[in-house]
VEXSE-224735 format. One record per residue: z, x, y of N, C-alpha, C, O in turn; residue in three letters; residue number from 1. Coordinates in steps of 0.2 Angstrom, whole numbers. Layout:
    npz    npx    npy   capz   capx   capy    cpz    cpx    cpy    opz    opx    opy  res    n
      Z      X      Y      Z      X      Y      Z      X      Y      Z      X      Y  Ala  NUM
...
# end
This chain:
    npz    npx    npy   capz   capx   capy    cpz    cpx    cpy    opz    opx    opy  res    n
    520    415    550    520    424    547    526    425    544    527    431    545  Met    1
    530    421    541    538    420    542    538    419    536    543    417    533  Ser    2
    534    421    532    533    417    523    528    423    522    524    424    526  Ser    3
    530    428    514    525    430    510    520    426    508    521    421    505  Pro    4
    513    430    511    505    428    508    504    431    503    507    436    502  Ser    5
    498    428    498    497    429    492    495    440    491    494    444    486  Leu    6
    495    440    496    489    447    500    492    451    496    489    453    492  Ala    7
    501    454    497    501    461    493    504    459    488    509    462    487  Gly    8
    503    454    482    503    452    476    502    457    473    506    458    469  Arg    9
    496    460    473    492    463    466    492    470    467    489    475    463  Asp   10
    498    470    473    497    479    477    503    480    470    508    477    469  Ala   11
    497    488    468    503    493    463    507    495    465    509    494    471  Gly   12
    510    498    462    515    504    462    514    514    464    518    518    465  Pro   13
    507    513    463    503    517    466    502    518    472    502    523    476  Ala   14
    501    513    473    502    513    481    508    514    486    512    510    486  Ile   15
    507    518    488    514    518    495    514    513    498    510    508    498  Pro   16
    521    512    500    524    507    502    522    506    508    524    500    510  Ile   17
    519    510    513    519    510    517    514    509    520    512    510    525  Leu   18
    510    506    513    502    504    515    500    499    510    494    498    509  Phe   19
    508    496    506    504    490    503    501    482    506    498    477    503  Gln   20
    505    485    514    504    478    520    505    482    528    510    485    531  Tyr   21
    496    480    530    496    480    539    505    482    542    508    487    545  Gly   22
    507    477    540    513    478    546    516    485    544    519    488    548  Phe   23
    516    486    540    521    492    538    520    498    544    523    500    549  Arg   24
    511    501    540    511    507    545    507    505    551    504    510    553  Cys   25
    506    500    555    504    497    561    509    495    563    510    498    568  Phe   26
    515    491    562    520    489    567    525    497    568    528    499    573  Phe   27
    524    502    562    528    507    563    523    513    568    526    517    572  Leu   28
    519    512    568    514    517    574    514    514    578    511    517    583  Phe   29
    517    508    579    514    505    589    522    507    590    523    510    596  Ser   30
    529    507    585    533    508    589    535    514    590    539    515    595  Gly   31
    531    523    586    532    527    587    526    531    593    526    537    594  Leu   32
    522    527    595    519    527    598    518    523    606    515    524    611  Ala   33
    522    519    605    528    516    611    534    519    614    535    518    620  Ala   34
    538    523    610    540    527    612    540    536    616    543    539    620  Met   35
    534    537    611    531    544    611    527    544    615    527    550    616  Gly   36
    525    543    616    519    541    624    524    541    629    526    546    632  Leu   37
    525    535    632    532    537    637    536    542    636    539    542    641  Val   38
    538    544    634    542    551    634    539    554    635    541    556    641  Ala   39
    533    556    633    527    561    635    523    561    643    520    565    646  Ala   40
    525    553    645    525    551    654    530    553    657    529    555    663  Trp   41
    536    553    655    542    553    659    540    561    662    539    562    668  Leu   42
    538    566    655    538    576    656    533    576    662    533    580    666  Gly   43
    529    570    663    521    573    664    525    571    673    525    575    678  Val   44
    528    565    674    531    562    680    537    568    682    537    570    688  Leu   45
    542    572    678    547    576    679    542    583    683    542    584    689  Val   46
    539    586    678    535    592    678    530    591    683    531    595    687  Thr   47
    525    587    682    519    587    687    515    593    686    512    597    689  Gly   48
    515    592    678    510    599    674    505    593    672    506    587    670  Glu   49
    500    595    671    494    592    665    489    598    666    488    602    670  Trp   50
    485    596    659    479    601    657    474    603    660    472    598    663  Pro   51
    471    609    662    465    607    668    458    602    662    457    602    656  Asp   52
    454    600    668    448    599    662    452    590    658    449    585    655  Gly   53
    458    591    659    460    583    657    456    576    661    454    577    667  Ala   54
    454    571    658    455    563    664    461    564    667    466    569    666  Val   55
    461    559    670    465    556    675    471    556    672    471    551    668  Gly   56
    480    559    673    485    558    668    486    548    669    486    545    664  Ala   57
    487    546    675    486    540    675    482    536    670    485    532    666  Gly   58
    475    537    671    470    534    665    472    534    657    472    530    653  Ala   59
    474    542    655    475    543    650    482    537    647    481    534    642  Trp   60
    490    537    653    491    533    651    490    527    649    491    523    645  His   61
    487    526    654    485    518    653    482    518    646    483    513    643  Ala   62
    478    523    644    472    522    639    478    520    630    479    517    625  His   63
    480    525    632    483    526    627    490    520    627    487    517    623  Glu   64
    494    518    627    498    512    631    492    505    628    494    501    624  Met   65
    484    504    631    482    500    627    478    498    621    479    493    617  Leu   66
    472    505    622    472    506    614    474    511    610    471    514    606  Phe   67
    483    512    612    486    516    605    491    512    605    491    509    600  Gly   68
    498    512    610    501    505    606    501    498    604    503    493    600  Met   69
    498    499    609    496    486    609    491    487    603    493    484    598  Ile   70
    485    491    603    481    492    597    482    491    589    479    487    585  Ala   71
    488    497    591    490    499    580    495    489    583    492    484    582  Ala   72
    501    488    587    501    481    586    498    475    583    501    472    578  Ala   73
    493    475    586    487    468    586    482    469    579    478    465    576  Val   74
    485    479    577    482    477    571    486    477    565    484    475    560  Ala   75
    489    478    565    498    477    562    498    467    562    496    465    556  Gly   76
    498    462    565    497    456    567    491    451    561    491    446    557  Phe   77
    486    457    564    480    453    561    481    452    555    482    447    552  Leu   78
    481    461    551    482    459    546    487    458    541    487    460    535  Leu   79
    491    456    543    496    452    544    496    444    540    499    441    536  Thr   80
    489    441    547    490    433    548    485    434    545    487    431    540  Ala   81
    480    435    543    474    433    543    474    431    533    473    426    529  Val   82
    475    437    532    481    435    522    480    429    523    476    426    521  Pro   83
    487    427    526    493    419    527    486    415    528    484    412    523  Ser   84
    484    414    532    476    411    536    473    410    533    471    404    533  Trp   85
    471    413    529    463    411    520    465    411    514    462    410    510  Thr   86
    474    412    514    475    414    506    472    420    502    472    421    496  Gly   87
    470    423    506    465    434    501    469    437    502    473    437    506  Thr   88
    469    441    497    473    448    497    473    452    504    467    455    506  Arg   89
    480    453    506    478    460    511    475    464    511    472    466    506  Ala   90
    475    467    516    470    473    513    476    480    512    479    481    517  Val   91
    476    482    506    479    488    505    477    497    503    472    500    504  Ser   92
    481    499    501    478    507    499    472    510    504    472    510    510  Gly   93
    468    512    498    466    516    502    460    514    510    459    518    514  Val   94
    458    507    511    457    504    514    463    505    520    460    507    525  Pro   95
    468    505    519    471    502    526    473    510    526    474    511    532  Leu   96
    474    516    521    476    521    523    470    525    529    471    530    533  Met   97
    461    521    528    455    521    530    457    524    536    458    529    539  Val   98
    458    516    538    461    512    545    468    514    549    469    513    555  Leu   99
    471    516    546    479    521    550    473    528    555    472    531    560  Ala  100
    470    529    545    468    536    550    463    538    555    462    544    557  Ala  101
    459    532    556    457    533    562    459    533    568    458    536    573  Leu  102
    466    527    567    468    526    572    472    533    576    472    536    581  Trp  103
    475    536    568    479    543    571    475    547    573    477    551    577  Leu  104
    464    548    571    460    551    573    462    551    579    466    556    581  Ala  105
    460    545    583    457    541    591    465    543    595    464    544    600  Gly  106
    471    543    593    477    546    597    475    555    598    472    556    603  Arg  107
    475    560    593    473    565    591    466    567    597    466    572    601  Ile  108
    462    563    596    453    566    601    454    567    607    452    571    610  Ala  109
    460    559    611    461    559    619    466    563    620    466    564    626  Val  110
    472    566    616    480    568    618    475    577    620    471    581    618  Phe  111
    479    574    627    476    581    631    479    587    630    479    592    632  Pro  112
    481    586    626    485    595    625    481    599    622    479    604    624  Trp  113
    479    592    616    473    597    612    465    593    610    461    595    607  Val  114
    467    588    613    463    585    612    453    586    615    451    591    616  Gly  115
    449    581    615    443    584    616    441    587    625    435    588    628  Pro  116
    447    589    627    445    594    634    448    600    632    448    605    636  Trp  117
    451    601    626    454    606    622    450    611    617    449    617    617  Val  118
    450    606    614    446    609    607    442    601    603    443    600    597  Ala  119
    439    599    605    429    597    604    427    592    609    429    591    615  Met  120
    423    590    607    417    589    613    419    580    616    423    576    613  Pro  121
    417    579    621    420    574    625    419    567    621    423    563    619  Gly  122
    410    569    620    404    564    616    410    560    609    413    555    609  Ala  123
    412    566    604    412    567    595    419    563    598    418    557    598  Leu  124
    425    566    602    431    560    605    431    555    604    434    551    601  Ala  125
    425    553    610    424    546    611    423    541    602    425    536    599  Ala  126
    419    544    602    416    543    593    423    539    591    425    533    590  Val  127
    428    547    589    433    542    585    436    541    585    440    540    581  Leu  128
    437    538    594    443    534    595    438    527    597    442    523    600  Asp  129
    433    525    596    429    520    598    430    516    589    431    510    588  Leu  130
    431    521    584    429    517    578    433    514    576    432    509    573  Ala  131
    439    515    578    447    508    575    443    502    575    439    500    571  Phe  132
    445    500    581    445    494    580    437    491    579    437    486    581  Leu  133
    432    492    577    428    491    576    429    490    567    427    485    563  Pro  134
    431    496    565    433    498    559    437    492    556    437    490    551  Ala  135
    442    489    562    446    483    559    444    475    558    445    472    554  Leu  136
    440    474    563    437    469    560    432    470    555    430    465    553  Gly  137
    429    473    554    425    473    548    429    470    541    428    467    536  Val  138
    437    474    543    443    476    537    442    465    537    442    461    532  Ala  139
    443    464    542    445    457    542    441    452    544    443    446    544  Leu  140
    434    454    546    429    448    542    428    444    539    427    438    540  Ala  141
    428    451    532    425    446    528    430    442    523    427    439    518  Arg  142
    436    442    524    441    436    520    442    431    526    443    426    524  Pro  143
    441    433    534    439    426    538    432    421    536    432    415    537  Leu  144
    427    424    535    419    423    535    420    418    528    419    412    527  Val  145
    422    424    520    424    420    517    425    415    515    423    412    511  Ala  146
    432    413    521    437    407    520    435    400    524    437    394    525  Ala  147
    427    405    528    425    396    532    431    396    538    432    392    543  Gly  148
    436    404    537    441    401    543    436    399    550    440    396    554  Lys  149
    430    401    553    427    401    559    434    398    565    433    402    569  Trp  150
    438    395    566    442    397    572    444    403    571    441    408    574  Arg  151
    448    405    567    451    412    567    449    417    570    451    420    575  Asn  152
    440    418    566    436    422    567    434    424    576    431    429    578  Ser  153
    437    419    579    437    422    588    439    427    583    436    429    578  Ala  154
    446    429    585    447    436    585    446    441    583    448    446    583  Phe  155
    437    439    578    432    445    579    432    448    587    434    453    590  Leu  156
    426    439    590    425    445    594    428    447    601    426    449    606  Ile  157
    435    443    599    440    450    604    441    455    602    442    458    607  Leu  158
    441    457    599    439    466    594    437    469    596    439    475    598  Leu  159
    430    465    596    425    467    597    421    468    606    416    471    608  Gly  160
    426    464    610    429    464    617    431    469    620    428    472    625  Leu  161
    438    472    618    443    475    619    438    481    616    437    484    621  Leu  162
    434    485    610    429    489    611    425    489    614    422    495    615  Thr  163
    423    485    619    420    486    623    423    489    630    422    494    633  Ala  164
    427    484    630    434    489    633    432    495    636    429    497    641  Gly  165
    435    498    631    437    507    630    429    510    628    428    516    629  Asn  166
    424    508    627    418    510    627    417    511    635    415    517    637  Leu  167
    418    506    639    415    508    647    423    514    648    423    518    653  Leu  168
    428    515    645    432    519    649    426    526    647    424    531    650  Ile  169
    426    525    641    423    534    640    418    535    643    417    541    646  His  170
    414    529    644    407    532    646    408    534    654    402    536    656  Leu  171
    410    535    657    416    536    664    416    542    663    412    547    665  Glu  172
    420    543    659    424    549    656    419    555    653    421    561    653  Trp  173
    415    553    651    407    557    650    404    559    655    401    564    655  Leu  174
    404    555    660    400    557    669    393    552    665    388    555    666  Asp  175
    393    546    660    388    541    660    388    534    664    383    530    664  Leu  176
    394    535    667    395    526    669    399    526    676    405    528    675  Leu  177
    399    524    681    402    524    686    408    516    689    406    510    691  Ser  178
    413    518    689    417    511    690    418    510    681    423    507    680  Gly  179
    415    512    676    420    508    667    426    511    668    430    509    665  Gly  180
    426    513    670    439    515    670    440    509    673    445    506    670  Val  181
    437    507    678    440    502    679    437    496    677    439    492    673  Glu  182
    434    496    678    431    489    674    433    488    664    431    483    661  Ala  183
    436    495    663    434    495    653    443    494    655    447    496    650  Gly  184
    446    491    660    455    492    659    455    484    660    459    481    657  Phe  185
    448    482    665    449    475    665    449    473    659    455    472    656  Ala  186
    444    472    656    442    468    651    447    469    647    450    464    644  Leu  187
    449    475    645    456    477    639    462    473    642    461    468    640  Gly  188
    466    474    644    469    471    649    467    462    647    470    458    643  Leu  189
    462    460    652    460    452    650    461    449    643    465    445    641  Gly  190
    457    456    639    458    452    629    465    453    629    469    448    628  Ile  191
    466    455    630    475    456    626    478    449    629    479    444    625  Val  192
    479    449    636    481    442    635    477    435    634    478    429    636  Leu  193
    474    436    632    467    429    630    473    430    621    477    426    619  Met  194
    472    433    619    476    434    614    483    432    613    485    430    608  Met  195
    487    434    618    492    431    619    494    425    617    497    421    612  Val  196
    488    424    625    489    416    622    486    412    621    486    407    623  Thr  197
    481    414    616    480    411    609    484    409    603    485    404    601  Val  198
    488    419    602    494    420    597    501    413    598    505    409    594  Ile  199
    501    415    606    508    413    608    506    405    609    512    401    610  Gly  200
    501    401    609    499    395    607    500    389    601    501    383    600  Gly  201
    501    396    596    504    394    589    508    395    589    512    390    588  Arg  202
    514    403    591    519    403    586    524    401    589    529    398    586  Ile  203
    523    402    597    532    400    599    531    393    599    537    392    599  Leu  204
    527    385    601    530    381    597    532    381    591    537    377    590  Pro  205
    530    383    586    530    385    581    540    383    577    544    378    575  Ala  206
    537    394    579    544    395    578    551    392    580    557    394    578  Phe  207
    549    388    587    555    386    591    555    380    589    561    379    589  Thr  208
    552    376    587    554    370    584    557    371    575    563    369    573  Arg  209
    554    372    572    556    375    567    565    378    565    569    377    560  Asn  210
    566    384    575    573    384    571    575    382    577    580    385    578  Gly  211
    575    377    580    580    372    582    580    365    578    583    360    582  Leu  212
    578    364    573    579    361    569    579    353    573    575    351    578  Gly  213
    583    350    571    583    341    575    581    342    583    576    339    585  Lys  214
    586    348    588    580    350    593    577    354    595    577    358    600  Ala  215
    576    353    590    564    357    592    562    351    593    558    352    597  Gly  216
    561    343    592    560    340    590    556    338    601    553    333    603  Met  217
    558    342    604    559    341    611    553    348    612    549    350    617  Ala  218
    554    350    608    546    354    608    539    352    610    537    349    605  Val  219
    535    352    613    527    349    615    525    352    616    529    357    615  Arg  220
    517    353    619    512    353    619    510    349    621    512    344    619  Ser  221
    503    349    627    498    346    629    493    346    629    491    350    633  Trp  222
    486    343    626    479    346    627    478    347    631    476    353    632  Pro  223
    479    344    638    473    344    645    477    352    646    475    356    649  Leu  224
    482    353    644    487    360    647    484    365    643    482    371    645  Val  225
    483    363    636    480    369    630    474    370    636    471    375    638  Glu  226
    473    365    637    465    368    637    462    371    645    456    373    646  Arg  227
    467    370    648    469    373    656    468    380    655    465    384    658  Ala  228
    475    381    649    475    385    654    471    393    650    472    399    651  Thr  229
    467    391    644    464    393    640    459    396    643    457    401    641  Leu  230
    456    392    648    450    394    652    451    393    657    448    388    660  Leu  231
    458    397    662    461    398    668    460    406    667    459    410    671  Ala  232
    459    407    658    463    413    659    457    416    658    455    421    661  Thr  233
    455    415    655    448    420    652    441    418    658    436    421    659  Leu  234
    444    411    661    438    414    669    442    420    672    438    423    675  Ala  235
    449    422    672    449    427    678    445    432    673    440    435    676  Leu  236
    447    434    667    441    442    662    436    442    668    439    444    673  Ile  237
    433    440    669    427    445    671    424    444    679    419    446    682  Pro  238
    432    438    683    435    438    688    434    446    691    431    449    695  Ala  239
    439    447    686    443    453    689    442    459    689    444    464    691  Ala  240
    434    457    682    430    465    680    425    467    687    423    473    689  Met  241
    423    458    691    419    460    695    423    463    702    419    467    705  Val  242
    430    462    706    431    462    713    441    459    708    442    453    709  Asp  243
    443    461    707    451    460    706    455    457    712    460    453    712  Ala  244
    453    460    717    455    459    725    451    454    731    452    453    737  Glu  245
    446    450    724    444    444    729    449    436    729    452    433    725  Ser  246
    445    433    737    452    429    735    450    425    730    454    420    729  Val  247
    443    424    727    444    418    720    446    421    714    448    418    709  Val  248
    445    428    714    453    433    708    457    429    709    459    426    704  Thr  249
    460    427    716    466    426    717    467    422    717    471    421    722  Gly  250
    465    416    715    463    408    716    464    409    709    468    405    708  Leu  251
    463    410    705    458    408    698    466    411    695    467    408    690  Ile  252
    471    418    696    476    422    692    484    413    694    488    411    691  Ala  253
    481    412    700    486    407    701    486    400    699    491    396    699  Leu  254
    480    398    696    480    393    696    482    394    686    485    390    683  Ala  255
    480    398    684    483    404    675    490    404    675    494    402    671  Ala  256
    493    407    680    501    405    680    503    399    682    509    397    681  Ala  257
    499    394    685    503    388    684    502    385    678    506    381    676  Ala  258
    497    387    674    495    382    671    502    388    660    504    386    655  Ala  259
    501    393    663    504    393    657    512    393    661    517    396    658  His  260
    513    392    665    520    389    665    525    383    662    531    382    660  Ala  261
    515    379    665    518    371    662    520    373    652    524    373    648  Val  262
    516    374    652    511    376    645    521    380    642    524    376    638  Arg  263
    524    385    643    532    387    643    536    382    644    540    380    639  Leu  264
    537    380    649    543    376    651    541    367    643    545    365    639  Ala  265
    535    364    643    536    362    635    539    362    628    541    358    624  Gly  266
    541    372    628    539    375    622    549    376    622    552    379    618  Trp  267
    552    373    628    555    369    627    563    378    627    570    377    626  Gln  268
    560    383    628    564    390    628    572    389    629    574    387    624  Gly  269
    574    390    632    581    388    635    587    385    629    592    388    627  Trp  270
    584    380    627    586    379    621    589    383    612    591    381    606  Arg  271
    586    389    615    584    395    610    587    398    612    585    404    611  Ala  272
    593    399    616    599    404    620    601    409    613    599    415    611  Trp  273
    603    405    611    609    409    606    605    409    599    608    409    594  Arg  274
    599    410    599    595    415    593    592    419    597    586    417    599  Ser  275
    594    424    597    591    429    599    581    430    599    576    431    603  Pro  276
    581    431    591    575    430    590    569    428    589    564    431    587  Ile  277
    571    421    592    568    413    595    567    417    604    561    418    606  Leu  278
    572    418    608    574    420    615    570    427    619    567    428    624  Trp  279
    570    428    615    562    435    614    558    434    614    554    438    616  Ser  280
    558    429    612    548    428    612    546    423    619    541    421    622  Leu  281
    553    420    619    551    415    628    550    419    634    546    418    638  His  282
    556    427    633    557    428    638    548    433    640    545    434    645  Val  283
    548    435    635    540    439    633    535    436    637    533    437    642  Gly  284
    533    430    633    529    423    638    532    423    644    528    426    648  Tyr  285
    536    421    647    540    421    653    535    426    660    532    427    666  Leu  286
    536    429    654    533    438    660    524    437    661    521    440    665  Trp  287
    520    433    657    515    430    660    513    426    667    510    429    672  Val  288
    514    421    667    515    417    672    520    422    679    520    420    685  Pro  289
    523    426    678    527    432    683    519    434    686    515    433    691  Val  290
    521    440    680    512    442    681    509    438    683    510    437    689  Ala  291
    505    435    681    500    430    686    501    430    692    497    432    696  Leu  292
    507    428    692    508    426    700    507    430    706    504    429    712  Leu  293
    510    438    700    508    443    706    503    444    706    500    445    711  Leu  294
    500    443    702    491    445    702    488    442    707    483    444    711  Arg  295
    490    436    707    487    430    712    488    433    721    484    433    725  Gly  296
    496    436    720    498    437    727    494    447    730    491    449    735  Leu  297
    494    448    726    489    455    727    482    456    727    480    462    726  His  298
    478    449    727    476    448    727    475    443    735    470    443    739  Ala  299
    478    441    735    476    435    744    482    436    747    482    433    752  Leu  300
    487    440    747    492    443    751    493    451    750    497    454    753  Ala  301
    489    453    747    491    462    747    497    463    746    502    465    750  Gly  302
    498    461    741    504    465    736    504    469    729    501    466    725  Leu  303
    506    475    728    501    478    727    503    476    720    508    473    717  Pro  304
    495    479    717    496    481    711    495    480    705    491    477    701  Ala  305
    500    484    705    506    490    703    511    481    698    513    479    693  Ala  306
    511    480    703    519    474    700    516    469    696    519    467    691  Ala  307
    510    468    697    507    461    691    503    464    685    501    460    681  Gly  308
    501    473    685    499    474    679    504    475    677    504    472    672  Thr  309
    510    479    678    516    481    675    521    477    672    524    479    667  His  310
    522    471    676    525    463    672    519    462    666    520    462    660  Ala  311
    514    461    668    509    459    662    511    463    657    514    460    652  Met  312
    510    469    657    508    477    650    518    478    649    520    476    643  Thr  313
    524    479    654    530    482    649    532    472    651    537    471    649  Val  314
    531    470    653    535    464    654    531    459    646    532    459    640  Gly  315
    526    457    649    521    451    644    522    454    636    525    452    631  Ala  316
    517    462    637    514    463    629    520    468    626    520    470    620  Phe  317
    524    471    630    526    476    624    533    470    623    535    471    617  Ala  318
    537    463    625    540    462    624    540    455    620    545    452    619  Thr  319
    535    453    619    530    449    614    529    453    608    529    450    603  Leu  320
    527    459    610    527    464    603    532    466    599    531    468    593  Ile  321
    538    467    604    542    470    600    548    464    598    553    465    595  Leu  322
    546    459    600    551    451    598    545    447    590    547    443    586  Ala  323
    539    451    591    537    447    585    536    452    579    535    451    573  Val  324
    537    459    582    536    464    576    544    466    572    546    469    567  Met  325
    545    462    578    556    463    572    555    458    567    556    459    561  Ser  326
    552    451    571    553    446    569    547    448    559    548    450    554  Arg  327
    540    447    565    539    447    555    542    453    552    544    451    547  Ala  328
    542    459    553    548    465    548    551    462    544    553    465    539  Ser  329
    553    458    545    559    453    539    558    448    539    562    446    535  Leu  330
    553    443    541    553    438    538    544    442    531    544    438    527  Gly  331
    542    445    531    538    448    527    541    454    522    537    456    518  His  332
    547    457    523    551    461    517    557    456    514    561    459    511  Thr  333
    556    449    514    561    445    512    564    444    515    567    438    513  Gly  334
    566    446    518    578    449    523    577    441    528    571    439    529  Arg  335
    582    440    529    585    434    532    579    437    538    578    443    540  Pro  336
    578    431    541    575    432    550    583    430    554    585    425    556  Leu  337
    587    436    555    594    437    561    592    444    559    590    448    555  Val  338
    592    442    568    589    452    570    599    454    572    603    450    573  Val  339
    600    461    571    602    466    571    606    465    581    604    462    586  Ser  340
    612    468    580    615    469    587    608    475    594    606    474    599  Arg  341
    608    481    587    604    484    589    598    480    591    598    480    597  Ala  342
    595    477    588    589    473    592    586    469    599    582    469    604  Thr  343
    593    466    596    596    462    601    597    467    609    596    465    615  Val  344
    600    471    608    600    478    613    593    481    616    593    484    622  Ala  345
    589    480    611    583    483    613    577    477    617    572    478    620  Ala  346
    579    469    616    577    469    618    580    466    626    577    463    630  Tyr  347
    588    469    626    588    469    632    586    473    636    586    471    642  Gly  348
    585    479    635    583    486    640    574    484    638    570    489    640  Leu  349
    572    481    636    566    480    637    562    476    642    557    476    645  Leu  350
    568    472    642    569    466    649    569    470    655    565    469    658  Thr  351
    575    475    658    579    481    660    572    483    662    569    481    666  Ala  352
    568    489    658    563    491    660    557    487    663    554    490    669  Ala  353
    556    483    661    552    477    664    552    476    670    547    475    673  Ala  354
    559    477    672    557    474    678    562    478    684    563    477    690  Ala  355
    562    485    681    562    489    685    556    493    686    555    497    691  Leu  356
    553    490    680    544    494    683    539    491    689    537    492    694  Arg  357
    541    483    683    537    477    692    541    480    696    537    483    700  Thr  358
    548    481    699    550    478    707    548    485    710    547    485    716  Leu  359
    547    491    706    546    498    709    543    497    713    546    498    718  Ser  360
    536    496    713    532    494    721    533    492    726    530    492    731  Pro  361
    537    489    725    541    485    731    549    485    732    552    482    736  Leu  362
    550    491    726    557    494    736    556    500    736    553    504    733  Leu  363
    560    498    743    561    504    746    560    512    743    561    514    738  Pro  364
    556    516    750    551    522    745    556    525    740    556    526    734  Val  365
    563    528    745    568    532    742    572    528    737    575    532    735  Glu  366
    573    521    732    572    521    728    567    522    723    568    524    717  Trp  367
    559    520    723    558    522    718    556    525    714    553    522    709  Val  368
    556    533    714    557    537    710    562    533    705    559    531    700  Trp  369
    569    532    707    577    534    699    571    526    697    568    528    693  Ala  370
    570    521    699    566    514    697    561    516    690    561    513    685  Ala  371
    558    520    694    550    522    688    553    526    681    551    526    676  Leu  372
    560    533    685    564    533    679    565    531    673    564    532    667  Gln  373
    571    525    676    577    521    672    572    518    669    573    519    663  Trp  374
    566    514    670    564    509    667    561    514    662    563    511    657  Ser  375
    558    519    660    553    521    655    560    524    652    560    524    645  Gly  376
    565    526    654    572    527    648    574    522    644    574    523    638  Tyr  377
    576    517    648    578    511    644    571    509    641    571    508    635  Ala  378
    564    508    644    562    507    638    563    512    633    563    509    627  Trp  379
    563    519    632    561    525    625    567    523    624    567    523    618  Val  380
    574    520    625    581    518    624    576    512    620    574    515    614  Ala  381
    574    507    620    577    502    616    571    503    612    572    499    607  Ala  382
    563    507    611    559    510    604    563    512    599    564    510    593  Phe  383
    566    519    605    571    521    599    575    517    596    576    519    591  Ala  384
    579    510    598    583    506    594    576    503    588    575    507    583  Leu  385
    572    497    589    567    496    584    565    502    579    565    500    573  Phe  386
    564    508    581    562    514    575    566    514    571    564    514    565  Leu  387
    574    513    573    581    516    570    581    508    563    582    508    557  Ala  388
    579    503    569    583    495    565    578    497    559    580    498    553  Ala  389
    570    497    563    565    494    557    563    501    554    557    501    552  Tyr  390
    565    506    554    559    508    550    561    510    544    557    511    540  Ala  391
    568    510    543    570    509    535    567    502    532    562    501    528  Pro  392
    569    499    534    562    492    535    557    491    531    557    488    526  Val  393
    554    495    534    545    495    535    545    499    528    542    496    524  Leu  394
    546    505    527    549    509    523    548    510    517    545    514    514  Leu  395
    553    502    516    559    503    507    555    496    506    552    493    511  Ser  396
    556    495    501    552    489    497    555    482    499    561    481    501  Pro  397
    551    477    498    552    468    499    560    469    498    562    473    494  Arg  398
    565    464    502    571    463    497    574    459    491    579    459    488  Ala  399
    569    454    490    567    450    485    563    453    478    561    450    473  Asp  400
    562    458    480    560    460    475    551    459    473    549    460    468  Gly  401
    549    457    478    539    458    475    538    462    481    540    464    486  Gln  402
    532    464    476    528    468    482    525    463    485    525    457    485  Pro  403
    520    469    492    520    466    498    523    472    505    523    470    511  Gly  404
# end
């Protein structure tokens, strides 16, 4: 994803820059959602106010981070990667505007202060929120199938399963299913982890090898470790959905943690310490085995579940999203792959946010509230810095004068 594809080259001047390539609008949306949703969540925590009749505050927060912020980042990545994989034109113009409108409609529909429990029936809100991921899948299916990229077509299945997780949540919110929220989040988080596992296995060793030059020859991937990592991560999804606290689930989580750790060690990330655009990816991926270890200890030793959940979401998912968005935004707008000091500060702030949020359930009671607050402040500051640095990039023409 470091070089432009054929995709945006036919985009005419009539198409607004924001809708000439998927990464432009959806990376911007993801950054805005990351900053705005957590700022709103901090407001809820501080004031204790929540609209009457709305779904639970914690469920809304988790839903929007997963199906709002993370889904936007996934869309931006796939809408940019698929043209590179297939050599086809990117989704742009009106079709991209439709996808953006569906994502925005979903966010409005479930927003508690103006959403379904205030302004529209819950069923309509569910339909609006559920429409985005299938529409994204349809937009990606045609080039993947036409190019015969069956291996990459697995992402269509993952998008379908992510939609199923969202559906389970909405069914419980509509009082049509018991346990849908818990199962939906388990499925959704598992699918995003699977995406991280697959995409990370492609881009981290490749980017590290290219970025380190001759030193990159030390980067290694072992087929047996790759298969073990994928299988253990996949097996964890149904296990967590059935019983997240069972011994079997705990053992699978520990096995997955070990596999991911060995995999990451082979990529020689410590050699990239002088290159923030590389070490940020490795730091993000490092949170994966940490989170899986904590999940295993939750099932086997009673460690608080929130520690593993936030190590995965704030640590792994958000850090990798920030690292990939900053790199791809530069590469696909014809700019050098060198991040600014503000971006490096954003990486550091997000790492601090992840550490504080992960540790907060393990701290003495009198320290928990401070850890939660400062984690939120660090998160908001990190994505504010990202937006300050990259909104101008995403809203400006390519530096090399090419369309896209």
